[in-house]
Each structure stands twice: as structure tokens, then as C-alpha cells.
N, C-alpha and C positions, 0 to 999 in steps of 0.2 A: 504494498498498499503507499502511495506517495507519503511524502512528509513535508510540514510547514515549520518554517521557524519564523516566529512572532518576536519582534523585538520593540522594545519602551524604554523611555527615560523614566518613565515613571512607575506603576505596579497595576496590579487585578483590582486592588479597592479602590484607588485613586482613577482609572479607567475604565469604569462601566462597559463602554461601548469594546474595547479590548476582550472582556470578559466575555462578553454575548459572541464575539467573532469567533472566539476560541470553544466555548462549546460547541458553538453551529459546524466549526472544523470537525470535532470530537465525533459529533453525531452525524455527520455526513462521513465518518468514518475514515479521515485522515489522522495519521501521528502527527502531533504537534510537540516541540520543543520550545519553550518559553523564556528568554533573558529580559529580567527587571530587574529594580531597583529596590535595596532595603532605604526607608526614606529618612527614619528618624521619628515618623509621627504617626497620629491615628491610625493611617492605613494600614503600616506593618501587622499590626495583629488581625486586620480584618483581612487583609492579604492572605495571612495565614490559615484562618477558616476557611475562605475560596477553594485555598491551595489543596487543603484537606480533604475538601468533598470533592473536587474533581479527580484528586486519586484515588477515592472510593469508588466514582461513578466508571472513572475511564482509567485504570490503573495500569495496564499495558499500553497506553497510548501517549502517556502526555509525561512529559521533563521540563523539571524547572531548574535555571540557572539562575543565583540572584546575587548582583554586585551590590556595593554599600556604597550609599552618597553619604554618610556618616563619618564620625569621627574617631571610630571605634580604632583603626587601624592610622594612628597618628601620622605617621612618616608619609603615608600613601597619600592619606587624605591633604594633607600640607603641599605634597609635590604637585598633584593635578591641579589643587588650588592657586599654587604659583605660578603655572604653566598656563591655565585658563588666564589670570591677571596679566601676566606677560605679553600673551596674545591680544589680549585687548587693548593693551597701552598701545603695541607697536603695529596696530592694527592696519593703521593706512597706510603705512611702508610695505606690507604683503597681502594688501586686500584682494588681489588677483591669486592667491593660493586659496583654493577651496581646502584643504588641510587646517590653515590659519584659521580662516572664516569661521570652518564648522567648531574648532577648539574655543573658540572666542566667543561663541555663542553658548556653548555649554561643553564642559569638559566629558559628561555622560556620552558625547557623541563617539567620542573617540577611547573611553572607557569600553562603549559596545562592541566597537570594531575589534579593538584587541582580543575581547574575549571570544569573538566570533572567529576570530582566526586559529583558535584550540580548538576547534569542532573537530571531532573526528569522525562525522558523517555530515556529508554534504547534503540540503534539503533541497527539496523540489522547487520550492516556493519560501521566499521571503515575505515577510507583510510587516511593515515598519507603522508604528504607532508614535506620534510626537515627532514634532520638528528633530530635536536630537537624534532619532533612528532615522532620519534620511542619507545622511552623509554614511553611516556604517552600510546602510542597504546598498545604495549605489555601489561602493567600492568591493564589497562581497560578492555581488553578483555579478560588477566588471569580472572581478579574476577568477571565479568560475564558472562564467557563461551561465548563469540562472536567473530566472524571471526574478522580479520584486513588485510588489505594489505598496502604496503608500497611502494613508488614510489623512484627510486633511477634514478633522473635527471642527479645527478652528482655523480662523486666517490668522496666520503667528504675525504677520507684520502690521496686522490691525489690532492686534491684543494691547492690554496695558501694560508699558515695559517698564519694569522698574528699576533696570542699571545702564548704564550707558545709552540712553535713550534712540539718539539719532543716529549712533553707529548701529545698534543693536536691531535697530530698523533694517537698516541697508544691508547688515548681515544675514537676517533672516528673507529678504526679498532675492540676495544674490544665492542663497542656498535653492530656494522654492525654483525661481527662474532658471538657473543652470541645471539642479538635479530632477526636478521632475519630471521633466518631457523624457529623460532617460527611463521613467519608468515604464514596467508594462502595462500597469493601469493604476489609477489613481478614483479614489473613492472619494464621495464629499460628503457632508452631514447637511448641507441645504442647497436649495440649487442659485441661492446669491453668493452663497461660499464658492461653488464650482465656475460662476460666471465670473467672481472678482479673481481667481486664481488665473481661469484662463486668460484674463486680460494681461496678467503680470507675466505668465509663461509660454503664452503662446500655444499652440496645437500641444495636444497630449494623444498619445496612439489611442487609448481607451479611456474613457471618463464617464462615471454614473454618479448618482445621488443614491445614497444609503440614510434613509432618515434614523434618526436615533430612537425607534419606537422601543416599546417594551413589548414583553411577553403577553399572551391572552389571557393567560391564566390569573396573571395579577389582578384583573379586573372582575367587579362582578356586574350584571344586569344590573340597570338601573331601578329605581322603584321612583313613584311620584310622590313627594312630601309635599302635601297641601296642609299640614297642620301646623309645622313651626314657621316661623319670621323667614324672608328670605336669608340665606347664608351665602357670604361671600368666604373663598379661602385663599391663602396665600402659601406657599413656603418655599424654603431655602435651608441651606446646611446652618446659615446662622442669620439671625435678625439683627438689623443693625443699619448703618449709615450708607448710602449710596447705592441702595436697592430699589427706589421709588417708593418707599411706605414714607417718606417726608412730604409728598405730593398728593400721596393719598390722603395722609391723616388732615391735611390742609382742604381737601376736598371733602371728606365726611365731616371737617365742622362747619363748612356751610351745606351741607345735607343733614344736619343736626337742626337746621332752624327749621325745617319741615316735620310737621306734626305727623304727618302721614309716611314718614319716610323711616319706618321702623326697620331696623334689620341687626343682623349679628356678623362680625368679622372675625375670623380665624386666623392667626398667625401661626405657623409652624416652623420651628427650629431653635439653633442654640441663641438664647436672647442677650445680646451684647450689652454687660451692665451701663459703661457709657450713654448708650441711647435708650437703654430703658430708663435711666434716671434725667436725660435731658430731650427726650422726643417722646416716648411713649405715655412716660406718667402724665407730663402735662397734657398731653390729648386726651387720654383717661378723664383729667380733672375737667376740662372741655365740655366733654360730651355727657359729664355725670347724671345731669337734669335730662338728657334726651332719651328717644327710644330707641339710641345705639348700643348695643353690647360688646365688648372686643375681649376676645379671649387669646391667650398665649399656651401652645402645647411645646413640649420637648420633642426633640429629635426622635423618629422613629423609622423602623425598617422600611425599606421601600416599598416591600410587597402588600405590608401593613398600612401603610399611605396610600397606596392604591387602591385596596378595599375600603379602606375609609370615605374617597372622595366621592363615592356615589350618596352619602350624606349631605353633601353640599349641592348647592344651587349655580353658583357662578365663581371660575377660576380666575384669578388677577395675574395678568402677565404684563407685567411693569417695565418695559426698556425702554431708555431713552435716548436721543442722537447725542446727548452731549457726553454720553459715556464713548468708550472705545468702540470702533469701527468694528470690530468682531462680534460685539454684542448687537450691533445692527445688522449685521448679517444673517447671523443665526436662527435657527428655529430652535426654542430651547426648549430643555426637558419639561420645563410645565407645561408648555404648549399641547406638547405630545400628550402628555399626561392626564390633562384636562380633556382631549378630545375623546383619547381610548375610554374616559370614563363615561362620556356623554355628558357633563356638565357644559355649562354655557360659559364662552370667554371671552371677557371683557381684555383687550388687547390695546395697547398705546399702539401709535402707528408707526412705526420702527420700519425701514423699507422691507425687512423679512418678514415681519408679522403681518405688514400692511398687505404682503403677496400671498400671504398664507390665507388670512380671512376673507380677503377678496375672491380668492379660487373655492374656498369652503365656506361660503358666506354662510351656510346654515348651521353654521359651529358656533358663531359669535359675533360679537361687533366690535368696530376701532371708537376709539376716542383720540381726539389730539393730545398733546403732551405739555398742557396747561390746565391749572388747577381748574379753571370754569368748564372747559369740555369735559373733564372728568366729572365733576360735580354733576352735568346735565346728563351725562351717560349713566351715571349711578342712579340719578331720579328716573330714569326712562325704565332702565332696567326692572328697579323696583316696582315701577306702575305695571309694568306688563309680565310680571313674574309668574303666574298661574299661565300664558302662554309660553312662557319660555320650559316651565315644566312639564309643560303637555307634550312637548317636543322633545322630551329627552333621549326617549327610546331611539327617535330617527336619528339624533346625533350620535349615540352610542353605535350604531348599525354605520354610518359612516367613519367615526374613527375608527373602528376595528381595521380598517385600510392601512391604518398607520405602524399597525403591531409588527414587533420584531419579526414574528413568524412570516408575516408576509415580507418585509425588507430584506431578512436576510436570503432570501429565495434569490435575490438579484445578486448576491455576492457571492454564495455559491455556486451560480451559473456562470459568474466570472472567473471563478478558482477553475472551475472545469475548463471551460475557456481556454485560458490560459496554457494548463496541463496538457489539454489536447494539441496544442501547437506547437509544444517543446518533443513530440511523440514523432 
């Protein structure tokens, strides 16, 4: 049976899309080797849990190689850190070097390649996730004359960059522009990420959009909730600043002036202390005498959250053009989870969300990215809540097309096409 080598600069827990792809490959009967990193954060423990499950379900078909991005080996950690810093400082002198560009962008890029060179078995296909995996995938593919694919889950030059911002954006553009056209195939997590990538790179041999949907079994059939107040839901890993909640609260302060606008707001995630004290609690005090109630729930497992979504009416997808370009281009996990659960989507009109809601207009509505538009849209939704609830089963039916069960069919067909072409 053919074998796949998955490589990532992250790990299974911090990259759910990678986990879904690996599972799909194993179910399809391929042997899998994964090279990933121990990151020294919450993801390490969860990765071990996922790893254990995969080893139980596919004991003969998967191998794991884990590199360390931590300072456990201090000499090794200092060496790679020093090389990375040196390459960043001298980048403008050696920017024509792909190796220097890759190492300046992320030391893990070269760490991955060094480990790949130690492999005793050459895979039939390399599948690279995250930008730092692009260079080693290209180099290993070129050396051994085997195909590689690259997954553009995010538009990396348009992400919020925290270090050496201007140079790093140029490095990311250079790596994508020069190396992505060398890939046998490229997958993208949204149509706008695909089109923006193509604008940068030019023609790609094979390009396809694979949405980041979820497994169908995680969602339960909807039921009509005619007893409770309209329920709004928002979730993220953290409840904090810069996620659209400040604008949402300002809009709901104005909604609170309307006595008929009774509703409930649920926020799910880890509540940041500063945000709670400086933003959330003042908002709670402002609406204390209104018909609006707000509740915060602790983070929960993905499957539990997805089953719980059926208890809500409106899912809030609050992205803004003032954030980084990538957030304007991506179709978030929130939107897909809301769609698959059948709840009505209230989305701000970023380019990707606008395109999605316009194409599937039965799934929800758009609002402008200002307080007044958001307030008016909320009031209209509350007024029309009965008809929104009545159409939930239809939304659930439409949303099922975005499931990973359907999206994975595209990627399995792509892998088969690539492998058939090498025979």
C-alpha cells in the first residue's frame, strides 16, 4: 500500500485540519508517517491523546516523529535560535537564497528537512501543512523525485505578523511565489484564499478548495425552540479583545433600549481577566435593567460544542476588515459549524463572509461592520425569530454539504489522481 508523509511545523492538536486529513488517509487505506513538533503548550497533552487514539484505531498504519520546539535541549535550542536570528539580520544580503529565506522565516523549516533526510523509507507522497513545511517538502520532493502537495489553510503573507513584520511578509510572499508552483497540487481552505494565492503565485498545476468542515456525526438534527427567548451564540478559544465583542456589546447596548428586544447572549471560551473587568462587566451593568441576558460558558470539547449548537437560534460570525487580510479571506470554523448545525448565521460583511452568505443566502444574513448596522440587524432578527426558527431544518439540510465527509472526498480523489500519475 502507498505511504504518505505528512509534515507540519505545528502538531495534531493545534492543527485540526491536519488531523482530519490524516484520519481520512488512514481510513482510505494509506500508511502514514507524521513529523510534528512538541510546542511546550496546551497542545502537547492533547496531541498525545489524539496520537493514542490513532494508534489504537490504526496500529499498523501510522508512525509519529516528534521534534522539539522547546528548550529541553538548551544547546540545540540556542543553536537553532541563533541561526534563525542571524538569517533575519542578514536577510537583505542573502534574500535570493531560498534556504536563508526559509530559515529566517522559521527555524522549524530546516529542522523538518534535516529529520526528513533521516527517513529510511521514501514515501509515495509528501503532504505539507503550515508555511514552514513548504520548503522541506519542496527540497525532499526534488531530491527523491516524488510528488508533494501543500495546504494553504491561511493566506500566510496576510496574517498578523508579530516579528520583523515587513521583511517577514516579503519572505512569506517569496516562499509561496517560488515554491507553490513546484507543488504537484495545492489545496486551499476558502475560495478567496485560493484566488489571492493564485494572484501571487500564478498558475498552479492542480488547485482545489477544501473547506474546513466537520464530521456529520458531531451535529444532531435540529428541533424547533418556540419556548425560550431568541438565543445568540458566539465561541472562540478565548473571550477577549479584538474578536468583535466590543462592537457587539455596543450594538446590544442600543438594542437594550427596545423593550420588545428580549434575548439571551451566550459566549463560550476562556474568559480573559482584563476583558472581563474592563469590557464585559461594564456591559453587564449597562444592560442590568433590560430584557437582555448574557452568559459565559467554559471552553468545551469540539463534539460537545457542536451538539450543543442546536439549542441556539443565531450564530455570530464577527470578522472585521480592520483586522489582518487573512481574516478577511477565510471562511471561519464558526460559520461552518453554524451552517452544519442549522442555526441562523449573522455575519459581518468581510469579503469571504459576504461571498459565502450571498451564495447560500438561506443560511443567514449580512451586517455592516459598524454599530448602527449591527444593532438594526439584531433587531430585525429578533422581530423575525419565528420564521427563522421555522426554517431551521432546511438550513440543516443545506449545511450538511459542508461536512468533512463530503469535503474529504475531494482530497482523497486528488491523492488518487496524483498517485495514478506516478505509476
